[in-house]
N, C-alpha and C positions, 0 to 999 in steps of 0.2 A: 724706684725700681732698680734692682740689683741684677747683675749678670747671672748670679747663682739661681735667682728665681726663674730666669729665662731658660736656663739649663734644666731646671726641674720641670718646667712646663713642657719642654720638648720631649723629655723622657716619658712623662705621663702620656703625652699625645701619641708617642710611638708604641707604648705598651698597652694602651687602652685599659689599664688596670692600675689602681692606686697602690695596691699591695705589692704587685710585681715591680712597679717603678721604684717604690721605697726600698725593696730588696736590692735592686740594681744600684741604687744611689747610696746604699749603706746608711740610710737614715730611718727614723721611725715613720710610720704611716701618718700619725697625727701631725708631726712636724711638716711632712710633705703637704698634707691637706691644708694646713695653716698657711704655708707659703703660696699655694695656688690660690686660696681664697684672698690673700692679701694682694696678689697680682690682679685678680679680677676686680677687687674693690678699687684699686688704684686706676685701672683702666675704665671702670664704670660700666663693665659689660661682662656677662658670663661667657666663658670660653668652652665649657663642656656641658653636655647633657649627662646627667647621672641616671644610670639604668641598673638598679640593684647594686652589685659590687663593681660593675664596670662603669667606665666613663668613656664618652665619645665626643670628639670635637664637634661643636655646632658650626654654623656658617661663619660666624665671627672668629671662632677658634681656628678653623681651617685657613682662613685668610691670614691670621696672625702667625700661625705655625709656618706657613709658606715663607713669610718674610723673615721671621726670627731665626729659623733654622739656617737660612742662608747667611744671615749676619753672624751667627755663632761660628759657622764654618770659616768665614773670613777672619774673625777674631782669633780662632784657634790656629789658623794657618799663619797669621802674622806672628803670633807668639812662637810657633814652631820654628819659623824661619829665623827669628831673632836668636832663639836658643842655639840653633845650628851655627850661626855666626859666632856667638859667644863661646861655644864649645869647640870651635874649629874642627867641625866634622865634615869639611868640604869633600873629603875623599870617601864618604859613606853614601850609599844609596839604600833606602829602607823599602823592603818588599814584604807585603802581606800575602800569604798563601791560604786560600780557603778551597782551592781546587788544585789538582796536580801536586798535592802534598807529598806524595811518594817520592817525587824527584826534587824537592826543595833543596836538599843538600847537594845534589848533583848540579843544579843550576848555580848554586853558590860557588862550588869548586870550579866549574867551567868559567864563570865570570871572573873570578880572581886569578885563574890561570891565564885568561885572555888579556886581562888588564892588571898586571902586577902593581901592587901599591894601592889599589882600590879595594874597598870592602863592601860586602853585601850584608846588611843587617836584616835578618829574616824572622818573621813571626808566622808560625804554622798553626792554624786553628780551623774549626769547622764552621762556626757561625759567628762571624766577626761583628762587633758592635760598631755603631757609627763613629765612636771615638777611635777604634782601631783603624777604620778606613781613613779618617782624617789625619791620623798620626803618620801614616806611611806614604811614601812617594808613589808606589804602585800597588795594585791589587791583582793577583792572579786568581781568577775564580772560574767556576764551571757552571754550565746550564744544569738545572733550570733557574739558577739564581739570576736576579737582575740587580744591577748596582746603579741606581738612579743618580747618585752623587758624582759619578765619574763618567768621563768619556771612555769608550772602550773599543778595542779592535779584536777581531778574531785571530787567535794564534793557531788553533789546531782543532780539527774535527776528527774524533776517533771512535772506533767501534768499542763496545763493551763486551767482554768475553766472560765465559764461565770458568772459574778457577776451582779445581777439585784435586783431591789426593789420589794417588794411584790405586788405592784399595776401594775407591768409590765405584759402584756399578756403572755410573755415568761415564767413567773413564774409557769404557769399551766402545763408546760411540764416537764417530768421527766428528759429528756436530750434533747440536742439541736444540730441540724446540723448548722454549721456556716452560711450556706446559709440562714437560718431562720432570721439572723440578718441584712440582706441586707437593709431593709427599716428602721432600727433603728439607732439612733445616739449613738456613743461611746464616753465615757470619756477616755482620754488618758494622760499619762505623756508626756513630751516634745518629739519632733522629735529626732530620733537617740538614744533615750533610748531603752533598749533591749525589754521591753514589747511592746512598740510602734512598733518596728521593727518586732517582732514576730506576732503581730496582722496583720500588712500589709502583711507579707509573707503568713500567713495562709489563709487570704481572697483571695490573688492573686492565690493561688492554685485552688480556685473555680471560678476564672475568674472575680472577682469584687474587687473594692477598698472600704475599709470601710469608712462609713460616720463618721468622727470625729467631733463632735459638741462642744467639750469642752476640752481644754488642761489645765492641772494644773501642777505647778512646785512643789507642796508640797505633797510628798508621805505620810505624816502623816495625812493629811485630805483627802486622795484620795477617801475614801468611803463615806464621808459625803453627797455628792450630789446624791448618788445613791438611797438612801432609799425612798425619796419622789419625785422622778422624773422618767422620762421615759428613762433616760440615762442607758447604759449598759457598762460593762468594762471587759477586760481580766485580770485575776489575777492568780498568782501561787498558786498551791494547798497546798504547804508545807511551803512556806516562807512568808506568809502574815498573819498568824493567830493573832498576837498581834494587828493588825490594823483593823481587821474586827469589824464592829459595829453590834449590834443586829438589825434585820430587813433586813440584806443582805441575799439574797438567792443565793446559788451556784448551778450551773448546769454543768454536764459533757458535753463536746463537743464531739459528736460521729464522725463527719466528717468535716474536716480532723483531724487526730490526732494532737493535739497542745501540744508541750512540749518545755521546755528549760532546759539547763544544767547550774548549778552553779559551778564555778571554784575558786580555791584559787591560786593566783599568788604570786611568791616571786622571788627576784632578783637572777639571775644565778651566778653572780660573787661577791656576798656579803655574808660575813661570818655571820651566825646567832648567836645572843646572846643566852644565856641559856633561857631567858624569851621568846625570839622569838620562840625557839624550843618548849617551853611549849604551846605557843599559837597555833602553827601549829598542834600539837597533839590534843589540846583541840578542835580546829575548825573541824578537821576531825571527831572526836567523836561526836560533837554536831550535825553536819549535817547528820551523819549516823543515829542518833536517830530521827532526823526530817523526814528521809526517811522511817522509819519503819511504818508498818500498824497501823492505829489508831484503837481504840476500836470498833468504829462503823463499820469499814471495816471488822473486824474479826468476828463480831457477825452475 
C-alpha cells in the first residue's frame, strides 16, 4: 500500500466521480481506476458502490475515509512544518482567503505595517481544495461555507448591499426590496463562491432565481463594469471598501435581510507559532474594527 494510493482514494471519495477525480489529479481515468482496484484488492474489501458513472463510498469506505483522511492531514502537516524549518520561513504566516477576498491585500498591508519584518503569504481563491486548506496556516472564509477540517471563530457579521451604477433606475430608490431586482441582470463572482451562493439563496426566499448576466473571476475588478452599465451586484457592507470605485451607489436591501458571516479557520491539531498567534490576535482586532459603526452611521 502506497501513500499515493491513499491520496487517490480520498480524492475519489470527495469527488464521487472517477473522471472528475482523475482530472483533478492530472492522471488518466484508467490509471486511477487501476490504483483504486489495487487498493481494494490489498484490503480485501470493496470501498465504493459503482452507480453508472458515479462512485459512492459504502460503509467500509466511509470508515476507511474517515481514518485515512485524518492520517494524510497529519502527514502533510508534518512535511509542511519540516519544509518551513528547512526554508527558514519562520517570519511568514500563510493565509488562504475564500471570503473577504476584496480586502486580502488590505489585511496584508495592515499586518506588515503592524509587525515590520513579518510577512503574510496570501492565496486568494473562490473554492479552495483540501490541499489548499492543509497548506495554509489560516483560512478566512464566509458563510454558507463550512470548513470541517478546521477550528473556526466568527470574525464579522455583515449586511449585503446592492451595488449599482448611477444610471441605473434603482439608484433613485433609498432602499431596495430584492424582488425589485427580478428583471435586472446581476454581475457575479463564479458559481459556488460565497457571494454567489448568498445571492441565489436570498432570491430563492422570494421565489425567484436571479438573472446572472456576467460572471467574473477577478474580484479586484469586480466593480469596474457596474459604473456605466445596467448590471447590479451583491456586495458586503464592511469587507469591500478598498475595491469600491467612485460612481458606485450602494443601497440597503430591506427584504429579505441579506447577511453573511466571516470566519477565521485554523487547524485543530497544529501547534501555532508565535507569529501565527500574533496574526490570530491581529485578525480578530482588525475585523472587530471593521464591524464598528462608521461615522456616517453615527451622525
